[in-house]
Steps between C-alpha positions, in 0.01 A plus 500: 500500500139413411445134420121537470349784299126537453375786283135596435387142554135408435302179514139493386285189539195452279230336710172357374199655674184322606205738501155424633272368223803449274661210684467155341322627189599423138585868462748481789677212325506653152560860608660498844555829677830596658641764728859599556676499836819702548687268738821702463471864402807678359747422779873573493778414747857369524669250732870525579740207514517352853189685619225350716185668373148474643230499231180525697130568467158354587360191332412575138740797481698355207804361686483143371418616146808722502723218629365263236589750229847552649562125497361447150186310599270777369545732203451872568231688305746786456811646657849366551664258745872427513624245754876433504522652154232266362142536386308245714240436227759424233776348713298307758705179484833683514376719785381200703864398556565838665195536727324303772145516633320400819122529513368442852186328371660301219773240550779416259586190703339170410244434773554123541878508455769601751670837435823330390322342201354837401842665535662239274224533242521880505878477465452298181244750371753779555768286329734501801780243493487235773798622704381862500147390593620279785718777646217751468250268674750438784549876535125570511434220747740665744384860444129419525543230768304245300739202525244292691215591263654388171361144510152582635215529248397866458141420602627408849694823556363789704426823314814665638716204399349499152561872449867456596528223242310710244742791533798263483358342183443841342867599540644161406629641169637817669260751343579870496141596588245317713131589505341420837120514511373483861786277627392526868124464456343270759822460702531553875715781643811287562500340154432837332810642666709204381381547142583872519851420625550258210388762247743756645779241497425417138516866406823559694695186409393450138410863412162377380247769411173436686162608358257444787123518531345467844203610710714474812640838606767315700642352178513843342651683799767238574604405147452790260657841448240616247133432429287542191129506584255415224120530510243461222789431262674831573815587695386727782826517694866421434697589811774400744380279785638747756267771368211254466546396865515861617197611298274195510630221727536712813193365678526211747214323677564366849272237656570481872331298773551566872413284798256772611349828373752787468514869411726579200386859442857631542658269240464726189309240299175499306269249670303304239333255736489482878356205690651593835784251515526445121588791274570568136699818435646680199849657501635745242871411496588825321392685815550247778793270583377139519744407778372786716134416428553132586687592820210722610240234417689232691530729804119544509443150635595134489494396134346166410552519121616752240524500119599766247361507147472732201209603278445252215699585188170531312407796724837666438467455123141629509615810689777566245266442207231734637761767562633459146154520343409794719793703375708465815877478496641164402802380310510321170867494419507282193 
């Protein structure tokens, strides 16, 4: 069952231009010139109840504009949005009781107050009775392991601690949908994994639908079953993560450092950089088994350090977008 339906959605911003020789003149004040920017260009998609969906794209692609229209913050120029059977523009207050939001760069917790004070204030805003609110806070403290953080001012919390409290605050009123905008940005590997586990737990235990934006391919691979990729305000791909991984996330980069120079010519890898004892290699996981490649590399010599990474999500999106514009095969299953 679809609980979010977006049909032929458009958002056009009218921006004042500043031309050379025109700027600061009386004419520019009395007769300003404008140009139109299509931030969102005729996009359509649906989100099913209980789904964890990745909504991804480069900076300026239209992601945040779309989310703001879905949550009622912005009015669409044209098209239709239905979230939980409501029109976000007309039913924004009613909808706010059914959704939650976490923006990685914007806090909903009061900076100089401890999280508990923010939770109590938010509970009053959502018109929760005191007993229900107290039980819910106790439940979230245990799930998110934030018992010891509740009396510490938010400004003194680490970024990872704050994000845990942010997500807990956003689901205080048990929303049916939560919009997560870059929830793991700036976090270290261990804390990122903890946040991902909490998101999966939230989805499993409370059947919460998750609408996620992220530039971290790890978030997308570990959390989501489907991804919608948007660029220049247009949907360029709407596909299952399994297919996305097979078609576009199959490349791994291995940085390996040995105690001394080695020969890895028999390891079936593409050598990007070779400094004798320090190498950077590319592996196509659709053709090579990572376990076998790593075993071969380790057998080549005594390993001092090794890391595995993936191409930046921006490169993946750029590749998909170029293929789409070039007439290659891609999926837009709206």
